[in-house]
C-alpha positions in Angstrom: 35.5 -8.1 -22.5 39.3 -8.1 -21.6 38.3 -9.7 -18.0 36.6 -12.2 -19.8 39.2 -14.5 -20.5 40.0 -15.7 -16.9 36.7 -16.5 -16.0 36.4 -18.8 -19.0 39.7 -20.4 -18.7 39.1 -21.7 -15.0 36.4 -24.1 -16.1 39.0 -25.5 -17.9 41.1 -26.6 -15.4 40.5 -29.9 -13.8 40.2 -28.7 -10.3 37.8 -26.6 -11.0 35.4 -28.7 -12.9 33.5 -29.5 -9.7 32.6 -26.1 -9.7 32.4 -25.1 -13.1 28.3 -25.9 -13.3 27.7 -24.0 -10.0 29.9 -21.3 -11.4 28.2 -21.0 -15.2 24.3 -21.2 -13.2 25.4 -18.5 -11.2 26.2 -16.3 -14.4 23.4 -17.4 -15.7 21.1 -16.2 -13.3 22.9 -12.7 -13.1 22.5 -12.2 -17.0 18.8 -13.7 -16.6 18.5 -11.3 -14.0 19.7 -8.3 -16.3 17.9 -9.1 -19.6 14.4 -9.6 -17.7 14.3 -7.0 -15.9 15.8 -4.3 -18.1 13.1 -6.1 -20.9 10.0 -5.3 -18.4 11.5 -2.1 -17.7 12.0 -1.2 -21.5 8.7 -2.8 -22.7 6.3 -2.8 -20.0 7.2 0.4 -17.6 8.4 2.6 -20.8 11.2 3.4 -18.6 14.9 4.9 -20.1 16.6 1.4 -20.3 20.0 3.1 -19.9 18.8 5.4 -16.5 16.7 2.1 -15.5 20.0 -0.5 -15.7 22.3 2.0 -13.9 19.6 2.5 -11.1 18.4 -0.5 -10.7 20.4 -3.5 -12.4 24.2 -2.5 -11.9 23.8 -1.6 -7.8 22.8 -5.6 -7.7 25.9 -7.1 -9.2 28.5 -6.1 -6.3 31.9 -6.4 -7.3 31.3 -8.4 -10.6 28.5 -5.6 -12.2 31.4 -4.4 -14.7 31.3 -8.1 -15.9 27.7 -7.9 -17.2 26.8 -6.4 -20.3 23.3 -5.8 -22.3 22.1 -4.3 -25.6 18.2 -3.1 -25.8 17.0 -4.3 -29.3 13.4 -1.9 -29.6 12.8 -3.3 -32.9 12.3 -6.9 -31.6 11.0 -6.4 -28.5 14.3 -8.3 -26.7 17.1 -7.5 -24.0 20.2 -9.6 -24.4 22.6 -9.6 -21.4 26.0 -11.3 -21.1 28.4 -12.3 -18.4 32.0 -12.0 -19.2 32.5 -15.3 -21.2 30.3 -17.5 -19.5 26.7 -17.0 -20.0 24.0 -15.2 -21.8 20.6 -14.5 -21.4 17.7 -13.1 -23.8 14.6 -11.7 -22.3 11.6 -11.4 -24.7 8.6 -9.2 -24.5 5.4 -10.7 -25.3 2.3 -8.4 -24.7 0.0 -9.1 -21.9 2.5 -11.6 -20.4 5.1 -9.2 -19.9 9.0 -10.2 -20.4 10.3 -14.0 -20.4 13.9 -15.1 -20.3 13.7 -17.7 -23.2 15.4 -21.2 -21.7 15.1 -24.1 -23.8 12.4 -25.1 -26.0 10.2 -21.8 -27.3 7.3 -21.2 -25.1 3.7 -21.1 -26.4 2.2 -18.2 -28.5 1.5 -15.3 -26.5 -1.9 -14.7 -25.0 -4.4 -13.0 -27.0 -4.8 -9.4 -26.8 -6.7 -8.2 -23.7 -10.1 -7.9 -23.6 -12.0 -4.6 -22.7 -11.8 -4.2 -18.6 -15.1 -4.6 -17.2 -16.8 -1.5 -15.1 -15.0 -1.2 -11.6 -16.5 -1.6 -8.3 -14.3 0.5 -6.5 -14.7 4.5 -7.5 -11.8 6.1 -8.4 -9.2 7.2 -5.9 -7.8 10.7 -7.9 -8.2 12.3 -11.5 -5.7 12.1 -14.3 -3.0 14.7 -12.9 -0.8 13.8 -9.8 -2.5 15.1 -6.1 -0.2 17.8 -4.9 0.6 17.7 -1.2 -1.3 20.8 0.5 0.0 20.2 4.2 3.2 22.0 4.3 4.0 19.3 6.7 3.4 16.1 3.9 4.9 18.4 1.8 7.9 18.8 3.7 8.0 14.8 4.2 7.9 14.4 0.6 10.2 16.6 -0.3 12.5 14.5 2.2 11.5 11.2 0.8 12.8 12.6 -2.7 15.5 14.0 -1.9 19.0 11.7 -2.8 21.1 10.9 -0.3 24.9 12.5 -1.2 26.3 8.8 -1.4 26.1 5.2 -1.2 23.7 3.5 -0.6 21.0 5.6 -2.6 17.4 6.3 -1.8 16.2 5.8 -5.4 12.3 7.0 -4.6 10.3 6.6 -7.4 7.5 7.3 -6.5 4.9 7.5 -3.3 0.8 7.6 -3.4 -0.8 8.3 -0.4 -4.1 7.3 -0.5 -7.2 8.1 3.1 -11.1 7.2 3.2 -10.3 5.9 -0.3 -9.0 9.1 -2.4 -5.4 10.1 -2.8 -4.5 12.8 -0.7 -0.8 13.1 -1.9 1.3 11.9 -4.2 4.6 12.8 -5.9 7.1 11.1 -8.7 10.4 11.1 -10.0 11.7 12.6 -13.0 10.9 10.3 -15.8 7.8 8.6 -14.1 4.3 9.4 -13.4 0.5 8.3 -12.8 0.9 5.9 -16.0 4.4 4.0 -14.8 3.8 0.5 -14.5 6.1 -0.7 -11.8 7.7 -3.8 -10.2 6.4 -5.0 -7.1 9.1 -7.7 -6.4 7.9 -9.6 -3.5 4.9 -7.3 -2.9 3.7 -9.4 -5.8 3.1 -12.5 -3.2 0.2 -10.2 -1.7 -1.8 -10.6 -4.9 -1.4 -14.3 -5.1 -2.6 -14.0 -1.6 -5.9 -12.4 -3.0 -6.1 -14.8 -5.8 -5.6 -18.0 -3.4 -8.6 -16.1 -1.6 -10.8 -15.9 -4.5 -10.4 -19.5 -5.4 -11.1 -20.3 -1.3 -14.5 -18.4 -1.6 -15.4 -19.7 -4.7 -14.8 -22.9 -3.2 -12.2 -24.3 -5.4 -9.5 -24.8 -3.1 -8.9 -25.8 0.5 -5.9 -24.1 2.3 -5.7 -26.9 5.0 -5.6 -29.8 2.7 -3.1 -31.2 1.6 -1.5 -29.0 -1.3 -2.6 -30.2 -4.9 0.8 -30.8 -6.0 0.7 -34.3 -8.5 4.6 -34.7 -7.3 3.9 -35.1 -3.9 0.6 -37.0 -4.0 1.8 -40.2 -2.5 0.9 -40.4 0.9 3.9 -42.0 2.3 5.8 -38.7 0.5 7.3 -36.6 3.5 5.9 -33.2 1.2 2.2 -34.6 1.2 1.6 -33.2 4.7 2.4 -29.7 3.1 -1.0 -27.5 3.0 -1.2 -24.1 1.1 -1.2 -22.5 4.1 2.3 -23.6 5.0 3.1 -22.5 1.4 1.8 -19.0 1.7 3.2 -18.7 5.3 6.4 -20.2 4.4 7.1 -22.7 6.9 6.2 -25.5 4.5 9.6 -26.8 5.3 11.2 -26.8 1.5 14.7 -26.4 1.4 14.7 -24.4 -2.2 17.2 -22.2 -0.6 15.9 -18.4 0.8 14.7 -15.2 -0.4 15.4 -12.2 2.2 18.6 -10.8 1.0 18.9 -9.4 -2.7 22.6 -9.3 -4.0 25.1 -10.6 -6.3 25.8 -13.5 -3.9 22.3 -14.7 -4.4 23.2 -15.9 -7.8 24.1 -19.4 -6.6 20.8 -19.6 -4.5 18.4 -22.1 -5.7 15.4 -20.0 -5.3 16.7 -17.0 -7.3 18.1 -19.4 -10.0 14.7 -20.8 -10.2 13.2 -17.1 -10.9 15.9 -16.7 -13.8 17.2 -19.7 -15.0 14.1 -22.5 -14.9 11.7 -22.6 -17.5 9.4 -24.6 -15.2 9.7 -23.0 -11.9 7.1 -24.3 -9.8 7.9 -27.6 -11.3 11.6 -26.8 -10.3 10.6 -25.9 -6.7 8.4 -29.1 -6.5 11.6 -31.6 -6.7 13.0 -30.4 -3.4 13.1 -32.2 -0.4 12.0 -31.1 2.8 14.4 -29.2 5.2 12.1 -29.4 8.3 8.6 -30.9 9.0 5.6 -28.7 7.6 4.9 -26.1 10.2 7.4 -26.5 12.5 10.1 -23.8 11.0 10.3 -20.6 9.0 11.8 -20.0 5.7 11.4 -17.2 3.3 11.7 -18.4 -0.1 10.1 -17.7 -3.6 9.9 -21.6 -3.9 6.7 -21.5 -1.5 5.0 -18.7 -3.7 6.0 -20.2 -7.0 4.3 -24.0 -6.6 1.2 -22.0 -5.4 1.1 -20.0 -8.8 1.1 -23.4 -10.6 -1.8 -24.0 -8.0 -3.5 -21.0 -9.2 -2.9 -21.7 -13.0 -4.3 -25.4 -12.8 -7.2 -23.9 -10.5 -7.9 -21.5 -13.3 -7.9 -23.6 -16.5 -4.2 -24.5 -16.9 -3.0 -21.9 -19.2 -1.2 -18.1 -19.2 -4.8 -17.1 -20.7 -7.3 -18.6 -18.4 -4.5 -16.9 -15.3 -5.0 -13.4 -16.9 -8.6 -13.9 -17.6 -9.5 -15.1 -14.0 -7.3 -12.4 -12.7 -8.4 -9.7 -14.3 -12.3 -10.8 -13.9 -12.5 -11.6 -10.7 -9.7 -8.8 -9.0 -8.4 -6.2 -11.4 -11.0 -5.2 -13.3 -13.2 -5.2 -10.0 -10.7 -2.7 -8.7 -10.4 -0.6 -11.2 -6.7 -1.7 -11.8 -6.2 -0.3 -15.2 -2.3 -1.5 -16.0 -1.5 -4.2 -14.6 1.0 -7.0 -16.3 1.8 -10.2 -14.4 4.5 -12.2 -15.8 4.6 -15.8 -16.9 7.3 -18.9 -16.9 7.3 -20.9 -20.2 5.0 -23.2 -18.9 2.0 -20.7 -18.6 2.5 -20.5 -14.5 2.1 -16.9 -13.0 5.7 -15.9 -11.7 3.5 -14.7 -8.4 6.5 -14.3 -6.5 7.6 -11.5 -7.2 6.9 -10.6 -10.7 3.9 -8.5 -11.3 3.8 -4.7 -13.0 1.2 -1.9 -12.0 1.1 2.0 -11.4 1.4 3.1 -7.8 -2.1 4.2 -8.0 -3.4 0.5 -9.2 -1.0 -0.8 -6.0 -2.7 1.4 -3.8 -5.7 0.1 -5.2 -5.2 -3.3 -4.4 -4.2 -2.3 -0.8 -7.7 -0.9 -0.4 -9.1 -4.1 -0.7 -7.7 -5.5 2.2 -8.6 -2.2 4.0 -12.0 -2.5 3.3 -12.0 -6.3 4.5 -12.1 -7.8 1.3 -15.4 -5.9 0.1 -15.4 -3.8 -3.0 -18.5 -2.0 -3.6 -20.7 -3.7 -1.8 -19.2 -7.4 -3.0 -17.0 -9.5 -1.2 -14.1 -10.7 -3.2 -12.3 -12.3 -0.5 -13.9 -14.7 1.8 -15.0 -13.6 5.7 -11.9 -13.2 7.8 -9.3 -13.5 5.1 -8.0 -10.2 5.7 -7.5 -11.0 9.5 -5.9 -14.3 8.1 -3.5 -12.6 5.7 -2.4 -10.4 8.7 -1.6 -12.9 11.4 1.3 -13.3 12.4 3.0 -16.9 11.8 5.0 -18.7 14.4 8.7 -19.1 13.9 9.0 -15.9 12.1 9.4 -13.9 15.1 12.5 -12.0 13.9 10.9 -10.5 11.0 7.2 -10.7 11.1 5.6 -12.3 8.5 1.7 -13.6 8.3 0.6 -14.9 4.8 1.6 -13.5 2.3 1.7 -10.4 4.0 4.7 -9.0 6.6 2.7 -7.7 9.4 2.6 -5.5 12.4 0.5 -7.4 14.5 2.0 -9.7 17.4 5.3 -9.2 19.0 7.7 -10.2 16.7 11.3 -8.1 16.5 10.1 -6.8 13.3 7.4 -5.5 14.2 8.3 -3.6 17.3 10.9 -1.9 15.2 8.2 -0.7 12.7 6.1 0.3 15.0 8.8 2.3 16.7 9.6 3.9 13.2 6.5 5.3 13.1 4.1 2.6 11.6 1.2 1.5 13.4 0.7 -1.7 15.5 -2.2 -2.7 13.3 -0.5 -2.4 9.8 0.3 -4.7 7.4 2.2 -4.4 4.3 3.0 -6.0 0.8 6.5 -5.7 0.3 9.5 -6.1 -2.4 12.9 -5.7 -2.7 14.8 -2.4 -3.2 11.9 -0.8 -1.1 8.4 -1.5 -2.7 5.6 -1.2 -0.5 2.1 -1.1 -0.2 1.3 -0.6 3.6 -2.6 -1.3 5.0 -3.6 0.7 8.2 -6.7 -0.1 9.4 -6.8 2.3 12.3 -6.2 5.3 10.0 -8.2 4.2 6.7 -4.9 4.8 5.0 -2.6 3.0 2.5 0.5 4.2 1.7 2.6 2.8 -1.6 6.0 3.5 -2.2 8.4 2.4 -5.2 11.8 2.8 -6.2 15.6 1.3 -6.0 16.4 1.7 -2.6 19.8 -0.6 -1.5 20.2 0.1 2.4 19.6 -2.6 5.2 15.8 -1.9 5.2 15.1 -1.1 1.8 14.5 2.9 3.0 12.0 1.1 5.7 12.8 4.6 7.8 12.0 7.1 5.8 8.8 5.2 4.5 7.9 5.1 8.1 8.7 8.6 8.4 6.5 9.7 6.0 3.2 7.6 7.1 4.0 9.2 10.9 3.8 12.5 9.1 0.5 11.8 7.2 -1.3 10.2 10.5 -0.1 13.7 12.0 -1.6 15.7 9.6 -5.1 13.5 9.3 -8.0 15.1 11.0 -8.4 13.6 14.7 -11.9 12.0 15.8 
């Protein structure tokens, strides 16, 4: 608190007034991030809040981390975070909707308790206990993956699950984590948004190549009228809603971060932005694209958080046997499909199996024919990174793909990938899905470690 006074006084100086709103909004983004993530970790993931804060929240604050404080109220199911004297955010736990940062008018009442899950079409991938590695090479590889680095940046591996031919062949969890720990996927959630869109396409409710059904862009004279759902999914819509590739304290000034942690209506905020470039002519990775798609999913499934949850469970999660899934929402009932789904590492692996099996589970096609290849097909202008349609891809000749292939991830692989080292890697040629979750803060979010694990797994598999 003793450092709060200079920051608060800054916004009373006439020369600083023009930047005061920007500073205050950035501070609110930081407190929104801290309160939301700590709320989800405490009440959805059932993790120790202080350990989570120190490992997963504090490192994102950079040089101003010491100015951010927090309070967890387990009786009321809420978390409050403050930044010096500039901002305060309160996140509340809402049951099946996970956590929400309260902004402005109160949101609608939380959705009804989840109904009983329908029978899974996917055979169970493991028994109730963790599956220990039996191959010495694989065991040594997991040992390395969970051995912490002596100094920053820390590795923070919390879970790895390896599935071959539909069965877990090895998995490991850090102390305090286990088979029932629901962990946030961050941008791996975008791949789940891909699946929900695919189901709508299969049902004939959405055309990925027609103008996006967004009322704000409906006039043919609006340059954004040309944006298609495909453009939004491939990050080449042209919308000038900041960028979401990096994850650091300075991103609190970026509109894509402010959208998720400050705005009450996230998709509505994204829809107001102009074009930065003509749709399809360039590439810019921003959560705004996926939030607009999330609003489309909401509207196409009934218009409420309840309708989205029912649709997602009935058409996707239940059929895959994903037992502990929480998709979080903004105050308007739009899923935060850019970044905020929590599920156990095994459930994330089951999601990967849907794509490994070409969108079919238990003989039932969930995704349209050709959708998986479409999802893994490289997007033009993303050559530096290797992005497809809601997934990162090793297919094509991108610099990112070349790096990943050289590191040990095969050329046909594609992956759901989220900030700080969340991965669901799908390798059709090896009939393999590998998930990794944790809090990695190096430049590539411990991709090199994961690639080595994958290479070690492939080396131990029976040769055909």
